[in-house]
C-alpha positions in Angstrom: -62.7 -34.9 -39.3 -62.1 -36.7 -42.6 -58.9 -36.1 -44.6 -59.3 -33.4 -47.2 -58.4 -35.7 -50.1 -61.0 -38.2 -48.9 -63.7 -35.6 -48.9 -62.9 -34.4 -52.4 -62.7 -37.9 -53.7 -66.2 -38.7 -52.4 -67.5 -35.5 -54.2 -65.8 -36.6 -57.4 -67.4 -40.0 -57.2 -70.9 -38.4 -56.6 -70.2 -36.1 -59.7 -69.3 -39.1 -61.8 -72.5 -41.0 -60.8 -74.7 -37.9 -61.3 -75.8 -37.9 -57.6 -76.9 -34.7 -55.9 -75.0 -33.0 -53.0 -77.2 -32.7 -49.9 -74.8 -31.7 -47.2 -72.1 -29.6 -48.9 -72.1 -26.8 -46.3 -71.1 -29.1 -43.6 -67.8 -29.8 -45.4 -66.9 -26.1 -44.8 -66.3 -27.0 -41.1 -63.4 -29.2 -41.9 -60.0 -27.6 -40.9 -58.1 -29.9 -43.3 -59.8 -28.3 -46.3 -58.6 -24.9 -45.1 -55.0 -26.1 -44.7 -55.2 -27.5 -48.2 -56.6 -24.3 -49.5 -54.0 -22.2 -47.7 -51.2 -24.3 -49.1 -52.5 -23.7 -52.6 -52.9 -19.9 -52.5 -50.4 -18.5 -50.0 -47.7 -18.3 -52.7 -49.8 -16.4 -55.2 -48.8 -12.9 -56.0 -52.1 -11.6 -54.8 -51.8 -13.2 -51.4 -50.0 -10.1 -50.0 -52.3 -7.6 -51.9 -54.7 -6.0 -49.5 -58.4 -5.9 -50.3 -60.9 -3.5 -49.0 -60.2 -4.4 -45.3 -56.4 -4.3 -45.7 -56.1 -7.9 -44.6 -53.3 -10.1 -46.2 -51.9 -13.6 -45.8 -49.5 -12.3 -43.1 -50.5 -13.5 -39.7 -52.2 -16.7 -40.8 -52.8 -19.2 -38.0 -54.8 -22.2 -37.0 -56.8 -19.9 -34.6 -57.9 -17.8 -37.6 -59.1 -20.9 -39.3 -61.1 -21.8 -36.2 -62.7 -18.4 -36.1 -63.8 -18.7 -39.7 -65.3 -22.1 -39.1 -67.1 -20.9 -36.0 -68.6 -18.0 -38.0 -69.7 -20.4 -40.8 -71.1 -22.9 -38.3 -73.4 -20.2 -36.9 -74.0 -18.7 -40.3 -72.5 -15.4 -39.2 -69.8 -15.3 -42.0 -70.3 -12.5 -44.6 -68.2 -11.8 -47.6 -66.7 -8.3 -47.6 -67.0 -6.0 -50.6 -64.1 -6.4 -53.0 -61.7 -3.6 -53.8 -62.1 -2.7 -57.4 -59.2 -1.6 -59.6 -58.7 -1.5 -63.4 -56.2 -3.1 -65.7 -55.7 -2.2 -69.4 -57.1 -4.4 -72.2 -55.5 -4.9 -75.6 -58.1 -2.6 -77.3 -57.2 0.3 -75.0 -60.2 -0.1 -72.7 -60.0 -0.9 -69.0 -61.0 -4.2 -67.4 -62.4 -4.1 -63.9 -60.6 -6.4 -61.4 -61.8 -7.2 -57.9 -59.4 -7.6 -55.0 -61.0 -9.7 -52.2 -59.7 -9.7 -48.6 -57.5 -12.6 -47.5 -60.2 -14.4 -45.4 -62.6 -14.2 -48.4 -59.9 -15.7 -50.6 -59.4 -18.6 -48.2 -63.1 -19.3 -47.9 -63.5 -18.9 -51.7 -60.7 -21.4 -52.3 -62.4 -24.0 -50.0 -65.6 -23.5 -51.9 -63.8 -23.8 -55.2 -62.2 -27.1 -54.1 -65.6 -28.5 -53.3 -67.3 -27.3 -56.4 -64.5 -28.3 -58.7 -64.3 -31.8 -57.2 -68.1 -32.3 -57.8 -68.5 -30.6 -61.2 -65.2 -31.5 -62.9 -66.3 -35.0 -63.8 -69.6 -33.6 -65.2 -68.1 -30.9 -67.4 -68.1 -31.3 -71.2 -65.0 -32.5 -73.0 -65.5 -29.5 -75.3 -64.7 -27.1 -72.4 -61.0 -26.3 -71.9 -60.9 -23.0 -69.9 -60.0 -22.9 -66.1 -59.8 -26.7 -65.8 -57.0 -28.8 -64.4 -54.9 -30.5 -67.1 -56.6 -28.5 -69.8 -55.8 -25.2 -71.5 -55.3 -23.3 -74.8 -53.2 -26.0 -76.3 -55.6 -28.9 -75.6 -58.4 -26.8 -77.2 -56.3 -26.1 -80.3 -55.1 -29.7 -80.6 -58.7 -30.9 -80.5 -59.5 -28.5 -83.4 -56.5 -29.5 -85.4 -57.0 -33.3 -84.9 -60.8 -33.7 -85.4 -62.1 -30.8 -87.5 -61.1 -32.1 -90.9 -63.4 -31.1 -93.7 -65.0 -28.1 -92.0 -66.6 -25.6 -94.4 -67.6 -22.7 -92.0 -66.2 -21.4 -88.8 -68.6 -19.6 -86.4 -66.6 -17.5 -83.9 -68.6 -16.7 -80.8 -67.6 -14.2 -78.1 -69.9 -13.4 -75.2 -69.9 -9.7 -74.5 -68.9 -8.8 -70.9 -69.3 -12.5 -69.9 -68.0 -12.3 -66.3 -69.9 -9.0 -65.6 -73.2 -10.2 -67.1 -73.7 -13.6 -65.3 -77.3 -13.5 -64.0 -77.3 -14.3 -60.3 -80.7 -16.0 -60.3 -79.7 -18.2 -63.3 -76.5 -19.0 -61.5 -78.3 -20.0 -58.3 -80.9 -22.0 -60.2 -78.2 -23.9 -62.0 -76.4 -24.7 -58.8 -79.6 -25.8 -57.1 -80.3 -28.4 -59.7 -77.5 -30.6 -58.1 -76.7 -28.9 -54.8 -79.7 -29.5 -52.5 -78.2 -27.5 -49.6 -79.8 -24.1 -48.9 -77.0 -23.0 -46.5 -74.4 -23.4 -49.2 -76.5 -21.7 -51.8 -77.0 -18.7 -49.4 -73.3 -18.5 -49.0 -72.8 -18.3 -52.7 -75.6 -15.6 -52.9 -73.8 -13.6 -50.2 -70.6 -13.8 -52.2 -72.3 -12.6 -55.4 -74.2 -9.8 -53.6 -71.3 -8.5 -51.5 -70.7 -5.5 -53.8 -67.5 -3.7 -54.4 -65.6 -0.6 -53.2 -64.5 2.0 -55.8 -62.9 5.2 -54.4 -64.1 3.9 -51.0 -67.7 4.0 -52.1 -69.8 0.9 -51.8 -71.6 -0.2 -55.0 -74.0 -3.1 -55.4 -73.3 -6.0 -57.7 -76.5 -6.6 -59.6 -75.0 -9.2 -61.9 -71.7 -11.0 -62.7 -68.9 -12.6 -60.7 -65.9 -10.4 -59.8 -63.0 -10.8 -62.1 -60.0 -11.7 -59.8 -62.2 -13.7 -57.4 -61.2 -17.2 -56.8 -64.7 -18.6 -57.4 -65.3 -16.7 -60.6 -63.7 -19.3 -63.0 -65.5 -22.3 -61.6 -68.8 -20.4 -61.4 -68.5 -19.3 -65.0 -67.8 -22.9 -66.1 -70.9 -24.1 -64.2 -72.9 -21.3 -65.8 -71.7 -22.0 -69.3 -72.0 -25.7 -68.9 -75.6 -25.2 -69.9 -74.4 -23.8 -73.2 -72.2 -26.8 -73.7 -75.2 -29.1 -73.0 -77.5 -27.2 -75.4 -75.0 -27.4 -78.3 -74.1 -31.1 -77.6 -77.6 -32.4 -77.1 -79.7 -30.1 -79.4 -77.6 -28.5 -82.2 -75.0 -31.2 -82.8 -77.5 -34.1 -83.3 -79.7 -31.9 -85.4 -76.9 -30.7 -87.7 -74.9 -34.0 -87.9 -76.0 -36.7 -90.3 -74.6 -39.1 -92.8 -71.6 -41.4 -92.5 -69.8 -40.4 -95.7 -70.4 -38.0 -98.5 -71.9 -39.4 -101.7 -69.4 -40.0 -104.5 -68.9 -37.2 -107.1 -70.5 -38.3 -110.4 -68.0 -36.3 -112.4 -65.1 -38.0 -110.6 -66.5 -41.4 -111.3 -67.1 -40.5 -115.0 -63.4 -39.5 -115.4 -62.3 -42.7 -113.6 -64.3 -44.7 -116.2 -62.8 -42.8 -119.0 -59.3 -43.5 -117.7 -60.1 -47.2 -117.6 -61.3 -47.2 -121.2 -58.2 -45.3 -122.3 -56.0 -47.9 -120.6 -57.9 -50.6 -122.4 -57.2 -48.9 -125.7 -53.5 -48.4 -124.8 -53.8 -44.6 -125.2 -51.3 -43.5 -122.5 -51.3 -39.8 -123.6 -55.1 -39.6 -122.9 -54.6 -41.5 -119.6 -52.1 -38.8 -118.4 -54.4 -36.0 -119.4 -57.4 -37.6 -117.7 -55.4 -38.3 -114.5 -54.5 -34.6 -114.4 -58.2 -33.8 -114.7 -59.0 -36.4 -112.0 -56.6 -34.7 -109.6 -58.4 -31.4 -110.0 -61.8 -32.9 -108.9 -63.0 -33.9 -105.4 -63.8 -37.6 -105.1 -66.9 -36.8 -103.1 -69.9 -34.6 -103.6 -69.1 -31.5 -101.5 -72.7 -30.4 -101.8 -74.2 -33.6 -100.6 -77.5 -32.7 -98.8 -77.4 -35.9 -96.8 -74.0 -35.1 -95.1 -73.6 -32.6 -92.3 -71.0 -32.1 -89.5 -71.1 -29.8 -86.5 -68.2 -29.5 -84.0 -67.7 -27.3 -81.0 -65.0 -26.1 -78.6 -65.1 -23.5 -75.8 -62.4 -21.8 -73.8 -64.0 -19.6 -71.0 -66.3 -17.2 -72.9 -64.7 -17.8 -76.4 -66.4 -20.4 -78.5 -65.7 -21.8 -81.9 -68.1 -23.9 -84.0 -67.1 -25.8 -87.1 -69.8 -26.6 -89.6 -69.8 -28.7 -92.7 -72.8 -27.6 -94.8 -74.3 -24.6 -96.6 -73.9 -21.0 -95.2 -77.7 -20.6 -94.8 -77.6 -23.3 -92.1 -74.5 -21.8 -90.5 -76.5 -18.5 -90.2 -79.3 -20.5 -88.7 -77.0 -22.0 -86.1 -75.7 -18.6 -85.2 -79.2 -17.3 -84.7 -80.2 -20.2 -82.5 -77.0 -19.8 -80.4 -77.8 -16.1 -79.9 -81.4 -16.9 -79.0 -80.4 -19.5 -76.4 -77.9 -17.2 -74.8 -80.3 -14.3 -74.6 -83.4 -16.3 -73.4 -81.9 -19.0 -71.2 -78.6 -17.5 -69.9 -79.4 -13.8 -70.1 -76.2 -13.2 -72.1 -75.4 -11.5 -75.4 -73.0 -12.4 -78.2 -70.6 -9.6 -79.2 -71.8 -8.7 -82.7 -68.4 -7.3 -83.8 -66.6 -10.5 -82.7 -69.1 -13.2 -83.7 -68.3 -13.9 -87.3 -69.0 -16.6 -89.9 -65.9 -17.3 -91.9 -65.4 -19.6 -94.9 -62.9 -22.1 -93.8 -61.0 -22.4 -97.1 -60.8 -18.8 -98.2 -60.6 -17.1 -94.8 -59.2 -17.7 -91.3 -60.9 -17.8 -88.0 -59.2 -16.3 -84.9 -59.3 -18.4 -81.8 -57.0 -18.2 -78.8 -54.5 -16.1 -80.6 -54.2 -18.5 -83.6 -55.4 -18.2 -87.2 -57.4 -21.4 -88.0 -58.1 -22.3 -91.6 -58.6 -25.4 -93.9 -55.8 -26.4 -96.2 -56.2 -27.1 -99.9 -53.5 -28.3 -102.2 -54.4 -29.1 -105.8 -50.9 -30.0 -106.8 -50.2 -33.6 -107.8 -48.6 -35.7 -105.1 -44.9 -36.4 -105.4 -42.9 -39.5 -104.8 -41.6 -39.7 -101.2 -39.2 -42.6 -100.7 -41.5 -45.0 -102.4 -44.5 -45.3 -104.7 -46.7 -42.3 -105.6 -49.3 -41.5 -102.9 -52.8 -42.3 -104.0 -54.7 -39.5 -102.3 -54.2 -35.8 -101.6 -54.1 -36.0 -97.8 -53.5 -32.3 -97.3 -56.9 -31.2 -98.5 -59.5 -30.6 -95.9 -57.1 -30.7 -92.9 -56.9 -28.0 -90.3 -54.0 -25.6 -90.4 -52.9 -23.5 -87.3 -51.0 -20.3 -88.2 -49.3 -17.5 -86.4 -51.1 -14.2 -87.2 -48.9 -11.6 -88.8 -50.3 -8.9 -86.6 -49.2 -10.9 -83.5 -45.6 -11.0 -84.7 -45.7 -7.3 -85.4 -47.2 -6.5 -81.9 -44.6 -8.7 -80.2 -41.7 -7.1 -82.0 -43.0 -3.5 -81.4 -41.6 -3.0 -77.9 -38.1 -3.8 -79.1 -38.1 -1.5 -82.1 -37.4 2.1 -82.5 -37.9 3.7 -85.9 -38.1 0.2 -87.4 -34.8 -1.0 -86.0 -34.0 -3.0 -82.9 -33.1 -0.8 -79.9 -31.9 -1.0 -76.4 -34.2 -1.2 -73.3 -33.2 1.6 -71.0 -35.2 0.2 -68.1 -32.9 -2.8 -67.9 -29.6 -1.1 -67.8 -29.3 -1.3 -64.0 -29.7 -5.0 -64.0 -26.8 -7.5 -64.2 -26.2 -9.4 -67.4 -27.7 -12.6 -66.0 -31.0 -10.9 -65.2 -31.1 -9.1 -68.6 -30.6 -12.4 -70.5 -33.1 -14.2 -68.2 -35.8 -11.6 -68.8 -35.4 -11.6 -72.6 -35.2 -15.4 -72.6 -38.3 -15.9 -70.6 -40.4 -13.6 -72.8 -39.2 -15.1 -76.0 -39.6 -18.7 -74.7 -43.1 -18.0 -73.6 -44.2 -16.7 -77.0 -42.4 -19.5 -79.0 -43.8 -22.3 -76.8 -47.3 -21.0 -77.1 -47.1 -21.0 -81.0 -45.3 -24.3 -81.4 -48.5 -25.9 -82.6 -48.6 -23.6 -85.7 -47.5 -25.1 -89.0 -45.7 -21.8 -89.8 -44.0 -21.2 -86.5 -40.9 -20.4 -88.5 -42.4 -16.9 -88.9 -41.1 -16.3 -85.4 -37.5 -16.0 -86.9 -38.3 -12.4 -87.3 -39.2 -12.0 -83.6 -36.0 -14.0 -82.7 -33.8 -11.6 -84.7 -35.5 -8.5 -83.3 -35.3 -9.6 -79.6 -31.7 -10.9 -79.9 -30.5 -7.7 -81.5 -32.3 -5.7 -78.8 -30.7 -7.9 -76.1 -27.2 -7.4 -77.6 -27.8 -3.7 -78.0 -28.9 -3.4 -74.3 -25.8 -5.3 -73.2 -23.5 -3.2 -75.4 -25.0 0.0 -74.0 -24.6 -1.2 -70.5 -20.9 -2.1 -70.9 -20.1 0.7 -73.3 -19.1 -1.9 -75.9 -20.3 -3.1 -79.3 -23.0 -5.7 -80.2 -20.3 -7.9 -81.9 -18.2 -8.1 -78.8 -21.3 -9.0 -76.7 -22.2 -11.7 -79.2 -18.8 -13.2 -79.0 -18.8 -13.1 -75.2 -22.2 -14.7 -74.6 -22.8 -16.9 -77.7 -22.7 -20.7 -77.0 -23.8 -23.9 -78.7 -26.2 -26.2 -76.8 -27.7 -29.6 -77.5 -31.5 -29.7 -78.2 -33.8 -32.6 -79.2 -33.5 -31.2 -82.8 -29.7 -31.1 -82.7 -27.1 -28.4 -81.7 -28.4 -24.8 -81.7 -26.7 -21.5 -81.0 -28.0 -19.2 -78.3 -26.9 -16.5 -75.9 -26.1 -17.6 -72.4 -25.1 -15.8 -69.2 -24.3 -17.5 -65.9 -23.5 -16.8 -62.2 -20.9 -18.8 -60.5 -21.8 -20.0 -57.0 -20.2 -22.2 -54.3 -18.2 -25.1 -55.6 -20.8 -27.6 -54.3 -23.6 -25.8 -56.2 -24.3 -25.6 -59.9 -24.0 -22.2 -61.5 -27.2 -20.2 -62.4 -27.6 -20.2 -66.2 -29.9 -17.9 -68.2 -30.4 -18.5 -72.0 -32.0 -16.7 -74.9 -32.9 -18.7 -78.0 -31.9 -22.2 -78.7 -35.5 -23.3 -79.4 -36.0 -25.0 -82.8 -38.8 -23.2 -84.7 -40.4 -26.3 -85.9 -44.0 -27.4 -85.4 -44.6 -29.7 -82.5 -48.0 -31.5 -82.5 -48.0 -32.2 -78.8 -46.3 -29.0 -77.6 -46.9 -27.9 -74.0 -45.9 -24.9 -72.0 -42.8 -26.4 -70.2 -42.3 -23.3 -68.1 -45.8 -23.7 -66.6 -46.9 -27.3 -67.0 -50.5 -27.5 -66.0 -50.3 -31.3 -65.5 -47.5 -31.2 -63.0 -48.6 -33.1 -59.9 -48.8 -31.1 -56.7 -47.9 -32.4 -53.3 -50.9 -33.3 -51.1 -49.7 -31.1 -48.3 -47.5 -28.1 -48.7 -44.3 -27.7 -46.6 -45.7 -24.6 -45.0 -48.8 -26.3 -43.6 -46.6 -29.0 -42.1 -44.5 -26.4 -40.4 -47.7 -24.6 -39.2 -49.1 -27.9 -37.8 -45.7 -28.6 -36.0 -46.8 -25.8 -33.6 -43.6 -24.1 -32.6 -41.9 -20.8 -33.2 -39.0 -21.0 -35.6 -37.3 -18.0 -33.8 -37.7 -18.6 -30.1 -39.1 -22.1 -29.9 -42.4 -21.3 -28.1 -45.5 -23.3 -28.8 -48.2 -20.8 -28.0 -50.2 -18.7 -30.4 -48.4 -19.7 -33.6 -48.7 -17.5 -36.7 -47.1 -17.2 -40.1 -45.1 -14.1 -41.0 -45.0 -13.6 -44.8 -43.4 -11.1 -47.1 -44.2 -10.3 -50.7 -40.8 -11.0 -52.1 -37.4 -12.1 -50.7 -35.9 -9.2 -52.6 -37.7 -6.8 -50.2 -35.5 -8.1 -47.4 -32.4 -6.9 -49.2 -33.6 -3.3 -48.7 -33.1 -3.7 -45.0 -29.4 -3.2 -45.5 -26.4 -5.4 -44.5 -27.3 -5.5 -40.8 -30.5 -7.4 -41.3 -32.6 -8.4 -38.2 -32.2 -12.0 -37.3 -35.6 -13.0 -38.6 -34.9 -11.5 -42.1 -31.4 -13.2 -42.2 -33.1 -16.5 -41.3 -35.6 -16.1 -44.2 -32.9 -15.1 -46.6 -30.7 -18.1 -45.6 -33.6 -20.6 -46.0 -34.9 -18.9 -49.2 -38.4 -18.7 -47.8 -41.0 -16.0 -47.9 -42.7 -17.4 -44.8 -41.6 -17.8 -41.2 -43.7 -19.6 -38.5 -43.5 -17.6 -35.3 -45.3 -17.0 -32.1 -47.5 -13.9 -31.6 -44.8 -12.2 -29.5 -42.1 -12.7 -32.1 -44.5 -11.7 -34.9 -45.4 -8.4 -33.1 -41.6 -7.8 -32.6 -41.0 -8.2 -36.3 -43.6 -5.6 -37.2 -42.5 -3.1 -34.5 -38.8 -3.6 -35.2 -38.0 -5.3 -31.9 -35.0 -7.7 -32.2 -35.8 -11.3 -31.2 -33.2 -13.9 -30.1 -33.0 -16.9 -32.4 -32.6 -20.3 -30.7 -30.7 -22.2 -33.4 -31.0 -25.5 -31.4 -34.8 -25.4 -31.8 -34.4 -24.8 -35.5 -32.0 -27.6 -36.1 -33.9 -30.0 -33.8 -37.4 -29.4 -35.3 -36.6 -28.8 -39.0 -33.9 -31.3 -39.9 
């Protein structure tokens, strides 16, 4: 069998060359792809969440991979109905979430790897959702950098997008490039598997289950037709002209300034220059100039248009018609708005987006006077006020910062770490905004709540807690004060440090989420798959019927008490949620039978 990376690279090359896939189903027989998929999803939080069959990642083995491949080879594999649960939305409604079984997750991840490798080179540069190396910040940076001069924002939100994907349209879209009926039947079986709600089977007549591994890539393939329509039909039609025509009134005032200078009338020159700075140099109503720009993140779209509102309304109607007739989708009327870019603000990915305008005269800045008002027409990203209010609300009581009773049983390091992680995530997300300094309010509220919680825990005062934990640290923008708690460890190891604050609230044009960097390279083979392929039990040293024992959290092992079984003590010592064992030891772990650990095998095989 070919190496997994070689298979995926061949598919990427076919995607770049716009060649069809004729034998995609055969790649589902490659065990290397399943090992790669297993290494990518075993550490997910949902790996130990049972689906409708109760199966989890615990007990994974090469034999299980072999049974899956055998079922696929003879076309006996069937996706099981997903277990449906509901999670709350921001508007108070509930969002359905599907929980597939572990085997379906593994097969779905292999299918996702194949589809992503082929379609990723073909996707539009305007699409930023659920793609490697792309995200909310890349979409927002694209808007801020290239949408200068936009007049109207058309906000588009597809109503119930994941639940409304038409299965036949999806299969027709896949069949345009995937000429493999067996793979298409496998996708159809996944879409038609249904779901279990209160242990009652229900048919899925449309949509892809939210929570399913394949749903993001399938939605991108589905909505790629929308990207193609906008980029090949709407943008060429509503984009014309290289530059706007010059404003006749602006040129008339320029000529008057030149005549006044010739006469030596400096008072008139100054008055005319003030008038000149209040006029646009170009004709903002030039009928020969139009611009249409587009960006999409999942089912949220934003269109920027330079032109009259009547044409913006026409674009919205054509977009609605295409979605309804070609993709069988509907735009949410309450969320699809046309907003004037200078007088209003569009909402996209949690930001307010508007066009800046500054009629004030430019000032001297370490040199001669600037000759143009460069602020006008540029895109401004802002932090919405309601977002700040919503983020502050959990830490306020009657308008004042209050303690968090749910954290009083935690140690100081954990409390500071939780507050710091939440604050850091919010700030890092909004560092692209020009008014990120608005988050000083959030910093004060959260810091006061943190000190109040620590003071309540220790029966002390906020001032004493501030003096105890306040430190000064070095940042790229200079020294900053923050709150810091640490845990001392062995002399040979660095202490654990948790911080709150210390982030300069200044705009960063190229900000990234440093806590979760999407561009971080992943190893080709995870350490767990290497241990599984080694083929020996890490408890007794046997080499027959090797499986992987997995727990949800290492913290769960602490509940076993001080006299932990040897397998739990080994997992705690190695800081691993997984343990490669034989079937006998695995059965003993689950029934509570003690198993002797052969340390010589562990040292000889793992070091």
